[in-house]
C-alpha angles and dihedrals in degrees: 000000000000105000140164092208108233119144099285090047089054091047089053092053091047090051090050092052089060097040110096092197093057123072115188106208098174144359125214108203112210139180114257124096086023136006120289089250093056091042090056092047091051091052091048091047091054089051091052095047093046097038090232097139090151092078111090118221114214125197111240134186121328094201141002129278087251088071092233123143108256122251115219130204112221092157089065103031106020129254094291096028093256097098111232092350123096106206116225107207122194098190099055120206104301091130092077119109092034099107092131088072090081088072092058091050093049091049092049094051096031114175090356099076133096123202114213113194110191099161138042114330098228095106095044091048089051090052090054090050094049104032110022096150092049093047087054087070092065112109101210140000124206119189131189104211149099136045116237116203085338136101119273126234100222098035130008089266108025139071117223101246094051094039096050093057112009091164090059092045092053093045093053092045089051098046101040126064129228098352117185105234119200104196131187088265089079106016093060087066094054101100136142115215121241091248089057093051091047091049092050091049093054090047094052094045090053089050094044089232109164095192095052092046089065092068102072099051090044098048093040089056091047093046090049091062094049092045090060094055099033106032097186096049113123098210144347111282110251097209096166097044089056092049092052092043089054092063091071100024104048091137089071093060135079111223129184122195113226142150110272136196136164122221107240099176119106117256140069093316096053111134093013110151112221122199122176102230096170115120089243123053119233100156096077093156092061116091118249119242139161114255121196111232100171145359141192103265095186092055091045093052094045094045095048092049092046091052096045090049095047094247098316118134121253112234124186 
């Protein structure tokens, strides 16, 4: 997992810890929603709370390939990226400057490993620059990013991951083959209702489960931001949870394979994700990738709740 550890990234990791069909074998902590330092601390904190010390945390990029100073989003994700929670980490940040470790993980799980990039693409782009032959051994790549024929969330036309480092987005899309792209078109629909979050919280408190009890304060904080700007929204969109869920539930998605490019030039179109959706292809120089255009929300909601509750049924 390549993640920039805001709230929906954290929710995705928590989901993965409960999902028996998903095995996290490494986390690359990137700048993005928060600084790289805070992203790493958040990943380490999750390891400490869950007791999953077997998962290595690898330091990713500190800034984009554009060279710009990163912009963080405490109003959405909290000062440290953990909403109202201030993580207290015992192990510090000694995992930084160990990016080469991704090569060992890829070699170990060769052809049986999926990369899920749910933050900026700066680290993954760097990996393709440094280790192209090793990255070729990765089985699948799923990316949360872009907005195709759909409004952006950081500008009217661009989604945050592609906008923040359009050079990296284009590099990854050029170097990798047949990526599954989960754009805002679908991830904005991936919400859990407040009654579901409240039910989960009661369940985890009864169990005394410290990992599960993180979800409500995080998602409440996240939802509070979205409620201010979109009063009729029913929940905070869990972009990254949906992307991770897609890796083992692809049959519940509609994908369309099209040429894709990201606008890297400065201006109002920066970060715009372009897909040629015409029935005839003219953009032959653009790389071909699979873009999600729909998913089964009912199955997503039911499956996520089932996983988070260890197979127990959710009842209102």
